[in-house]
MARROMI-757700 format. One record per residue (C-alpha): residue in one letter; chain; x, y, z; residue number from 1. Coordinates in steps of 0.02 Angstrom, whole numbers, plus 50000, padded with zeros to 5 digits. Each point is the difference from the previous one (the first is absolute). Layout:
("A" "A" (X Y Z) NUM)
...
END
This chain:
("M" "A" (49235 51536 49370) 1)
("A" "A" (50140 49999 50147) 2)
("E" "A" (50024 49803 49948) 3)
("E" "A" (50036 50039 49821) 4)
("K" "A" (50129 50137 50050) 5)
("A" "A" (50086 49880 50122) 6)
("K" "A" (50002 49862 49857) 7)
("R" "A" (50059 50137 49885) 8)
("N" "A" (50135 50068 50122) 9)
("G" "A" (50060 49814 50028) 10)
("R" "A" (50019 49964 49814) 11)
("I" "A" (50097 50157 49987) 12)
("R" "A" (50130 49950 50133) 13)
("Q" "A" (50018 49818 49931) 14)
("M" "A" (50053 50108 49840) 15)
("V" "A" (50130 50088 50093) 16)
("E" "A" (50071 49864 50095) 17)
("I" "A" (50023 49911 49833) 18)
("Y" "A" (50084 50118 49950) 19)
("K" "A" (50116 50032 50128) 20)
("T" "A" (50023 49820 50007) 21)
("T" "A" (50057 49973 49811) 22)
("K" "A" (50090 50156 49988) 23)
("V" "A" (50131 49926 50129) 24)
("H" "A" (50044 49854 49874) 25)
("D" "A" (49959 50098 49838) 26)
("P" "A" (50105 50166 50002) 27)
("N" "A" (49925 50053 49825) 28)
("L" "A" (49794 49998 50057) 29)
("P" "A" (49977 50178 50031) 30)
("W" "A" (50078 50042 49836) 31)
("V" "A" (49894 49867 49905) 32)
("L" "A" (49829 50050 50101) 33)
("L" "A" (50037 50165 49958) 34)
("L" "A" (50015 49993 49816) 35)
("C" "A" (49868 49886 49985) 36)
("F" "A" (49903 50138 50075) 37)
("I" "A" (50079 50145 49893) 38)
("A" "A" (49975 49909 49849) 39)
("P" "A" (49820 50001 49976) 40)
("V" "A" (49991 50173 50057) 41)
("A" "A" (50108 50068 49888) 42)
("V" "A" (49914 49913 49853) 43)
("S" "A" (49836 50072 50054) 44)
("V" "A" (50077 50166 50009) 45)
("V" "A" (50072 49983 49818) 46)
("L" "A" (49816 49935 49952) 47)
("A" "A" (49907 50132 50066) 48)
("W" "A" (50117 50120 49897) 49)
("L" "A" (49982 49908 49821) 50)
("L" "A" (49840 49975 50015) 51)
("N" "A" (49945 50192 50044) 52)
("G" "A" (49827 49937 50120) 53)
("G" "A" (50008 50192 50073) 54)
("W" "A" (49990 49995 50182) 55)
("F" "A" (49905 49838 50025) 56)
("G" "A" (50132 49899 49889) 57)
("W" "A" (50149 50099 50148) 58)
("V" "A" (49879 49942 50125) 59)
("I" "A" (49944 49820 49977) 60)
("W" "A" (50175 49929 49897) 61)
("P" "A" (50125 50050 50131) 62)
("V" "A" (49871 49929 50152) 63)
("T" "A" (49996 49837 49897) 64)
("G" "A" (50185 50004 49991) 65)
("V" "A" (50006 49994 50199) 66)
("L" "A" (49877 49868 50006) 67)
("V" "A" (50105 49915 49885) 68)
("G" "A" (50161 50024 50074) 69)
("I" "A" (49945 49943 50183) 70)
("L" "A" (49900 49832 49941) 71)
("L" "A" (50173 49968 49899) 72)
("A" "A" (50085 50034 50145) 73)
("M" "A" (49920 49903 50118) 74)
("I" "A" (49994 49865 49865) 75)
("V" "A" (50208 50004 49990) 76)
("L" "A" (50013 49990 50182) 77)
("G" "A" (49896 49850 50023) 78)
("R" "A" (50114 49909 49880) 79)
("R" "A" (50164 50056 50058) 80)
("A" "A" (49935 49956 50195) 81)
("E" "A" (49956 49830 49934) 82)
("S" "A" (50164 49963 49911) 83)
("M" "A" (50098 50069 50145) 84)
("A" "A" (49912 49889 50102) 85)
("Y" "A" (50021 49857 49898) 86)
("R" "A" (50183 50022 50005) 87)
("Q" "A" (49982 49999 50185) 88)
("I" "A" (49916 49826 50011) 89)
("E" "A" (50093 49915 49839) 90)
("G" "A" (50089 49861 50051) 91)
("R" "A" (49923 49958 50159) 92)
("P" "A" (49912 49850 50054) 93)
("G" "A" (49806 50047 49986) 94)
("A" "A" (50024 50140 49869) 95)
("V" "A" (49893 49914 49882) 96)
("G" "A" (49855 49964 50134) 97)
("A" "A" (50011 50199 50020) 98)
("V" "A" (49955 50035 49806) 99)
("V" "A" (49877 49863 49988) 100)
("Q" "A" (49900 50076 50134) 101)
("S" "A" (50013 50166 49968) 102)
("A" "A" (50032 50033 49819) 103)
("L" "A" (49932 49867 49908) 104)
("R" "A" (49843 50063 49898) 105)
("R" "A" (49823 49939 50035) 106)
("S" "A" (49994 49876 49870) 107)
("W" "A" (50138 49906 50082) 108)
("R" "A" (49973 49899 50176) 109)
("G" "A" (50131 49930 50097) 110)
("S" "A" (50069 50009 50184) 111)
("E" "A" (50148 50090 50077) 112)
("V" "A" (50022 49827 50100) 113)
("P" "A" (50127 49871 49877) 114)
("V" "A" (49912 49833 49981) 115)
("A" "A" (50184 49925 50007) 116)
("M" "A" (50154 50039 50095) 117)
("N" "A" (50158 49931 50040) 118)
("R" "A" (50119 50023 50162) 119)
("N" "A" (50103 50119 49870) 120)
("Q" "A" (49844 50104 50007) 121)
("D" "A" (49987 49995 49809) 122)
("A" "A" (49811 49980 49959) 123)
("V" "A" (49878 49985 49878) 124)
("Y" "A" (49857 50087 49974) 125)
("R" "A" (49817 49982 49899) 126)
("V" "A" (49886 50115 49919) 127)
("V" "A" (49866 49974 49899) 128)
("G" "A" (49947 50109 49861) 129)
("R" "A" (49956 50044 49814) 130)
("G" "A" (50151 49921 49954) 131)
("G" "A" (49977 49844 50095) 132)
("V" "A" (50081 49917 50144) 133)
("V" "A" (50166 50075 50034) 134)
("L" "A" (50146 49936 50120) 135)
("I" "A" (50110 50145 50044) 136)
("S" "A" (50159 49916 50082) 137)
("E" "A" (50103 50111 50096) 138)
("G" "A" (50180 49973 50071) 139)
("S" "A" (50137 49888 49933) 140)
("R" "A" (49937 49938 49823) 141)
("Q" "A" (50067 49827 50025) 142)
("R" "A" (49939 49982 50166) 143)
("T" "A" (49816 50075 49966) 144)
("Q" "A" (49989 49865 49814) 145)
("R" "A" (49959 49843 50102) 146)
("M" "A" (49867 50100 50102) 147)
("A" "A" (49935 50066 49848) 148)
("A" "A" (49972 49839 49917) 149)
("D" "A" (49925 49917 50126) 150)
("E" "A" (49868 50153 50036) 151)
("E" "A" (49947 49977 49826) 152)
("R" "A" (49977 49792 49999) 153)
("K" "A" (49872 50053 50151) 154)
("I" "A" (49923 50123 49890) 155)
("K" "A" (49995 49880 49877) 156)
("R" "A" (49912 49868 50099) 157)
("A" "A" (49878 50127 50033) 158)
("L" "A" (49954 50086 49824) 159)
("R" "A" (50077 49904 49881) 160)
("N" "A" (49960 50129 49864) 161)
("V" "A" (50060 50152 50045) 162)
("E" "A" (50149 50069 49948) 163)
("V" "A" (50158 50033 50146) 164)
("V" "A" (50131 50139 49961) 165)
("H" "A" (50166 50014 50093) 166)
("L" "A" (50071 50176 50035) 167)
("Y" "A" (50172 50002 50093) 168)
("V" "A" (50051 50182 50112) 169)
("G" "A" (50170 49971 50085) 170)
("P" "A" (50188 50029 49947) 171)
("D" "A" (50030 49867 49901) 172)
("G" "A" (49993 49984 49814) 173)
("D" "A" (49884 50127 49885) 174)
("G" "A" (49842 49990 50134) 175)
("V" "A" (49878 50144 50016) 176)
("P" "A" (50031 50148 50081) 177)
("L" "A" (49884 50037 50152) 178)
("P" "A" (49972 50186 49933) 179)
("K" "A" (49929 49905 49844) 180)
("L" "A" (49911 49865 50082) 181)
("S" "A" (49815 50074 49998) 182)
("K" "A" (50028 50060 49811) 183)
("T" "A" (50064 49812 49951) 184)
("L" "A" (49848 49929 50061) 185)
("I" "A" (49886 50109 49913) 186)
("K" "A" (50082 49968 49850) 187)
("L" "A" (49955 49794 50003) 188)
("K" "A" (49901 49959 49869) 189)
("P" "A" (49807 50002 50055) 190)
("K" "A" (49956 49797 50037) 191)
("L" "A" (49882 50010 50140) 192)
("N" "A" (49826 50117 49987) 193)
("R" "A" (49952 50076 50173) 194)
("N" "A" (49879 49870 50069) 195)
("E" "A" (50122 49855 49946) 196)
("V" "A" (50132 50111 50101) 197)
("T" "A" (49886 49999 50182) 198)
("A" "A" (49964 49821 49955) 199)
("V" "A" (50181 49929 49983) 200)
("Y" "A" (50075 50111 50142) 201)
("N" "A" (49850 49938 50130) 202)
("R" "A" (50043 49817 49944) 203)
("L" "A" (50185 50032 50017) 204)
("S" "A" (49983 50091 50171) 205)
("S" "A" (49902 49849 50058) 206)
("L" "A" (50147 49897 49977) 207)
("Q" "A" (50126 50105 50105) 208)
("S" "A" (49968 49923 50171) 209)
("T" "A" (50157 50034 50082) 210)
("P" "A" (50039 50196 49987) 211)
("V" "A" (50186 50017 49969) 212)
("G" "A" (50064 50121 50112) 213)
("I" "A" (50068 50192 49929) 214)
("P" "A" (50177 49987 50021) 215)
("K" "A" (50091 50074 50168) 216)
("G" "A" (50058 50192 49981) 217)
("M" "A" (49875 50042 49846) 218)
("D" "A" (49820 50054 50053) 219)
("P" "A" (49938 50019 49810) 220)
("N" "A" (49833 50085 50105) 221)
("R" "A" (50142 50142 50055) 222)
("V" "A" (50121 50017 49859) 223)
("R" "A" (50016 50211 50001) 224)
("P" "A" (50165 50058 49951) 225)
("Q" "A" (50105 50090 50136) 226)
("R" "A" (49967 50163 50083) 227)
("P" "A" (50133 50136 49979) 228)
("R" "A" (50089 50057 50158) 229)
END
């Protein structure tokens, strides 16, 4: 019982910390969350009045509205906090690795460590999922093209029938914005089933004999938004 209470208090403190941190960079956050809470409550009161369900309706509808309002506010808070965190790390070396580690769904497998990186800290990451094998270039498009092409040749030598998709995240051209990287991967046309994803990932992982270092100054495992002062 005490352990469950401690966990619950820990989650509440975490939500409060997320709110405080996000509010620093998102001044409209309090008003957005207030609207998310009030709107379902107002709708529930109107429904209780229109349906005329007696005292039971005047209890169940407002309670439902409050619960829906709390849930909606928490969802919006999480998404706006995530968006703010992306803005904090976008353009920094290792940002793609942070997304690969923390934001990809279970149907995708990859590593926050790039499979190729140059001295300019441009990097290429590899992920495997229902959409096939995807190489994600980060940094200068011109400098990463050759690295991505080299990685594709390595993949083709090991797995001839697997299609390789190239994505680019960076300041040049019409690349994929960092906050939309996860959704872009999910939208790829399915090419592999679950068993094939595991087999392909294990096969490619066995080829990466020497791990590439994470770009200096960026540890994807510790990506956190700046705390308010």
